[in-house]
VOTOR-442702 format. One record per residue (C-alpha): residue in three letters; residue number from 1; x negated, y, z. Coordinates in steps of 0.1 Angstrom, whole numbers, plus 5000, padded with zeros to 4 digits. Each point is the difference from the previous one (the first is absolute). Example, Ala and Ser with C-alpha at 12.3 -4.5 7.8 and 13.67 -1.06 7.14 Angstrom:
% residues 2
<'Ala'; 1; <4877; 4955; 5078>>
<'Ser'; 2; <4986; 5034; 4993>>
//
This chain:
% residues 197
<'Unk'; 1; <7774; 1591; 4729>>
<'Unk'; 2; <5002; 4992; 5036>>
<'Unk'; 3; <5042; 5004; 4998>>
<'Unk'; 4; <4987; 4968; 4983>>
<'Unk'; 5; <4972; 4992; 5015>>
<'Unk'; 6; <5021; 5000; 5036>>
<'Unk'; 7; <5027; 4986; 4986>>
<'Unk'; 8; <4977; 4973; 4988>>
<'Unk'; 9; <4991; 4988; 5041>>
<'Unk'; 10; <5033; 5008; 5012>>
<'Unk'; 11; <5013; 4972; 4973>>
<'Unk'; 12; <4968; 4972; 5011>>
<'Unk'; 13; <5007; 5012; 5042>>
<'Unk'; 14; <5036; 4988; 4987>>
<'Unk'; 15; <4991; 4969; 4985>>
<'Unk'; 16; <4973; 4989; 5031>>
<'Unk'; 17; <5030; 4996; 5022>>
<'Unk'; 18; <5020; 4979; 4983>>
<'Unk'; 19; <4964; 4980; 4991>>
<'Unk'; 20; <5003; 4980; 5024>>
<'Unk'; 21; <5028; 4976; 4983>>
<'Unk'; 22; <5032; 4991; 5003>>
<'Unk'; 23; <5020; 4998; 5027>>
<'Unk'; 24; <5032; 4982; 5003>>
<'Unk'; 25; <5028; 5012; 5018>>
<'Unk'; 26; <5007; 4991; 5037>>
<'Unk'; 27; <5033; 4980; 4998>>
<'Unk'; 28; <5016; 4999; 5030>>
<'Unk'; 29; <5010; 4957; 5011>>
<'Unk'; 30; <5042; 5002; 5010>>
<'Unk'; 31; <5001; 4995; 5041>>
<'Unk'; 32; <5014; 4958; 5007>>
<'Unk'; 33; <5013; 4997; 5028>>
<'Unk'; 34; <4989; 4970; 5022>>
<'Unk'; 35; <5034; 4970; 5002>>
<'Unk'; 36; <5008; 5007; 5035>>
<'Unk'; 37; <4987; 4975; 5027>>
<'Unk'; 38; <5033; 4977; 5013>>
<'Unk'; 39; <4994; 4996; 5033>>
<'Unk'; 40; <5021; 4973; 5019>>
<'Unk'; 41; <5008; 5011; 5035>>
<'Unk'; 42; <4997; 4973; 5025>>
<'Unk'; 43; <5033; 4979; 5019>>
<'Unk'; 44; <5005; 5013; 5034>>
<'Unk'; 45; <5018; 4976; 5022>>
<'Unk'; 46; <5011; 5028; 5026>>
<'Unk'; 47; <5037; 5007; 5005>>
<'Unk'; 48; <5032; 4987; 5012>>
<'Unk'; 49; <5017; 4976; 4979>>
<'Unk'; 50; <5033; 4986; 5002>>
<'Unk'; 51; <5013; 4970; 4987>>
<'Unk'; 52; <5021; 4962; 4992>>
<'Unk'; 53; <4988; 4970; 5010>>
<'Unk'; 54; <5019; 4961; 4989>>
<'Unk'; 55; <4981; 4959; 5008>>
<'Unk'; 56; <5005; 4972; 5013>>
<'Unk'; 57; <4987; 4981; 5036>>
<'Unk'; 58; <5002; 4975; 5019>>
<'Unk'; 59; <4999; 4998; 5040>>
<'Unk'; 60; <4997; 4968; 5025>>
<'Unk'; 61; <5008; 4997; 5029>>
<'Unk'; 62; <4972; 4981; 5021>>
<'Unk'; 63; <5026; 4968; 5017>>
<'Unk'; 64; <5029; 5006; 4992>>
<'Unk'; 65; <5023; 4975; 4983>>
<'Unk'; 66; <5010; 5017; 4970>>
<'Unk'; 67; <4985; 5019; 4978>>
<'Unk'; 68; <5001; 5036; 4994>>
<'Unk'; 69; <4992; 4996; 4966>>
<'Unk'; 70; <4995; 5027; 4974>>
<'Unk'; 71; <5012; 5040; 4994>>
<'Unk'; 72; <5001; 5024; 4973>>
<'Unk'; 73; <4984; 5039; 5018>>
<'Unk'; 74; <5009; 5026; 4984>>
<'Unk'; 75; <5001; 5044; 5011>>
<'Unk'; 76; <4979; 5028; 5006>>
<'Unk'; 77; <4970; 5007; 5005>>
<'Unk'; 78; <4981; 5045; 5000>>
<'Unk'; 79; <4964; 5005; 5017>>
<'Unk'; 80; <4974; 5025; 4993>>
<'Unk'; 81; <4969; 4994; 4990>>
<'Unk'; 82; <4963; 5013; 5004>>
<'Unk'; 83; <4977; 4999; 4971>>
<'Unk'; 84; <4961; 5001; 5016>>
<'Unk'; 85; <4984; 4994; 4972>>
<'Unk'; 86; <4991; 4966; 5002>>
<'Unk'; 87; <5029; 4990; 5024>>
<'Unk'; 88; <5037; 5008; 5002>>
<'Unk'; 89; <5014; 5000; 5040>>
<'Unk'; 90; <5033; 5001; 5009>>
<'Unk'; 91; <5039; 4993; 5014>>
<'Unk'; 92; <5031; 4979; 4989>>
<'Unk'; 93; <5032; 4995; 5014>>
<'Unk'; 94; <5023; 4981; 4978>>
<'Unk'; 95; <5039; 4987; 5007>>
<'Unk'; 96; <5007; 4959; 4982>>
<'Unk'; 97; <5031; 4983; 4993>>
<'Unk'; 98; <4999; 4961; 5011>>
<'Unk'; 99; <5020; 4978; 4989>>
<'Unk'; 100; <4996; 4967; 4999>>
<'Unk'; 101; <5009; 4972; 4981>>
<'Unk'; 102; <5012; 4979; 5031>>
<'Unk'; 103; <5010; 4993; 5036>>
<'Unk'; 104; <4999; 5042; 5008>>
<'Unk'; 105; <5019; 5030; 4991>>
<'Unk'; 106; <4981; 5031; 4984>>
<'Unk'; 107; <4976; 5018; 5022>>
<'Unk'; 108; <4976; 5032; 4998>>
<'Unk'; 109; <4960; 5002; 5006>>
<'Unk'; 110; <4986; 5028; 5003>>
<'Unk'; 111; <4965; 5011; 5005>>
<'Unk'; 112; <4974; 5022; 5009>>
<'Unk'; 113; <4964; 4996; 4989>>
<'Unk'; 114; <4971; 5014; 4988>>
<'Unk'; 115; <4983; 4991; 4967>>
<'Unk'; 116; <4962; 5007; 4988>>
<'Unk'; 117; <4983; 5001; 4966>>
<'Unk'; 118; <4977; 5002; 4976>>
<'Unk'; 119; <5005; 5024; 4970>>
<'Unk'; 120; <4995; 4985; 4967>>
<'Unk'; 121; <5014; 5031; 4977>>
<'Unk'; 122; <5033; 4991; 4993>>
<'Unk'; 123; <4995; 4968; 5013>>
<'Unk'; 124; <5004; 5000; 5045>>
<'Unk'; 125; <4994; 4962; 5015>>
<'Unk'; 126; <5013; 5006; 5043>>
<'Unk'; 127; <5007; 4977; 5026>>
<'Unk'; 128; <5025; 5010; 5030>>
<'Unk'; 129; <5004; 4987; 5034>>
<'Unk'; 130; <5023; 5017; 5024>>
<'Unk'; 131; <5038; 4999; 5021>>
<'Unk'; 132; <5026; 4978; 4983>>
<'Unk'; 133; <5039; 4997; 5020>>
<'Unk'; 134; <5025; 4974; 4988>>
<'Unk'; 135; <5036; 4997; 5008>>
<'Unk'; 136; <5016; 4969; 4985>>
<'Unk'; 137; <5030; 4981; 5017>>
<'Unk'; 138; <4987; 4997; 5036>>
<'Unk'; 139; <4968; 5010; 4998>>
<'Unk'; 140; <4985; 5030; 5003>>
<'Unk'; 141; <4959; 5003; 5007>>
<'Unk'; 142; <4976; 5021; 4989>>
<'Unk'; 143; <4967; 4983; 4989>>
<'Unk'; 144; <4966; 5007; 4973>>
<'Unk'; 145; <4998; 4999; 4976>>
<'Unk'; 146; <4982; 5009; 4970>>
<'Unk'; 147; <4983; 4995; 4965>>
<'Unk'; 148; <4984; 5014; 4968>>
<'Unk'; 149; <5020; 5008; 4966>>
<'Unk'; 150; <4982; 5022; 4973>>
<'Unk'; 151; <5012; 5036; 4985>>
<'Unk'; 152; <5004; 5010; 4964>>
<'Unk'; 153; <4997; 5033; 4982>>
<'Unk'; 154; <5024; 5002; 4972>>
<'Unk'; 155; <5001; 5034; 5002>>
<'Unk'; 156; <4986; 5020; 5023>>
<'Unk'; 157; <5035; 5004; 5012>>
<'Unk'; 158; <5018; 4968; 4998>>
<'Unk'; 159; <4982; 4961; 5017>>
<'Unk'; 160; <5012; 4967; 4997>>
<'Unk'; 161; <4977; 4977; 5024>>
<'Unk'; 162; <5012; 4962; 5013>>
<'Unk'; 163; <4992; 4992; 5039>>
<'Unk'; 164; <4994; 4967; 5020>>
<'Unk'; 165; <5008; 5007; 5041>>
<'Unk'; 166; <5001; 4977; 5025>>
<'Unk'; 167; <5022; 5008; 5037>>
<'Unk'; 168; <4991; 4981; 5030>>
<'Unk'; 169; <5033; 4996; 5034>>
<'Unk'; 170; <4986; 4980; 5030>>
<'Unk'; 171; <5023; 4988; 5022>>
<'Unk'; 172; <5037; 5008; 4983>>
<'Unk'; 173; <5024; 4969; 5007>>
<'Unk'; 174; <5004; 4981; 5029>>
<'Unk'; 175; <4992; 4962; 4986>>
<'Unk'; 176; <5027; 4963; 5000>>
<'Unk'; 177; <4984; 5005; 5040>>
<'Unk'; 178; <5006; 5033; 5008>>
<'Unk'; 179; <4967; 5014; 5001>>
<'Unk'; 180; <4988; 5025; 4978>>
<'Unk'; 181; <4975; 5001; 4980>>
<'Unk'; 182; <5004; 4997; 4970>>
<'Unk'; 183; <4983; 5021; 4974>>
<'Unk'; 184; <5017; 5014; 4964>>
<'Unk'; 185; <4973; 5006; 4975>>
<'Unk'; 186; <5012; 5013; 4963>>
<'Unk'; 187; <4983; 5002; 4970>>
<'Unk'; 188; <5012; 5030; 4971>>
<'Unk'; 189; <4980; 5008; 4963>>
<'Unk'; 190; <5022; 5035; 4987>>
<'Unk'; 191; <5004; 5012; 4972>>
<'Unk'; 192; <4994; 5049; 5002>>
<'Unk'; 193; <5010; 5028; 4982>>
<'Unk'; 194; <4987; 5036; 5012>>
<'Unk'; 195; <5006; 5032; 4996>>
<'Unk'; 196; <4968; 5027; 5012>>
<'Unk'; 197; <5010; 5035; 5007>>
//
């Protein structure tokens, strides 16, 4: 009888352990990795570059009887610039072969210029200022050159752009009376393509 009593007591105790009700098994949810965040690197204009340019220009010789006229200007350029955040500073050397439409033989225009621009991501508007050396026919003078332009990054290595520049040369020739003082002013618009190293 005691054995039956102990068995009944054990049965009641075992049943009391489950008296709290049914507990559903825990099913772990699969871990979903977050989607990767794509961070576009900021455009950096720092570095060396080199390329080609081609354009058209016009020249005016103050006080001359014959017009100097229009010319083609094409050549090479190379430079270095430093991206300082909002601003880009640098220097550039370029060489242009000058081919006048008439009156003059082909000549050379070499320029050494400073560049200052505004970093607008893939777009870089800039201004230039420097010295120019012109050699054509009996003219061989150094003068002031300045201009404005803009470059656009097609890729991080390749840029295209356009530029307007003006060069002023003082006292390049004597006039018909033998008095020196004729000034030569040139304007040029060029398209440019550069590779960044």
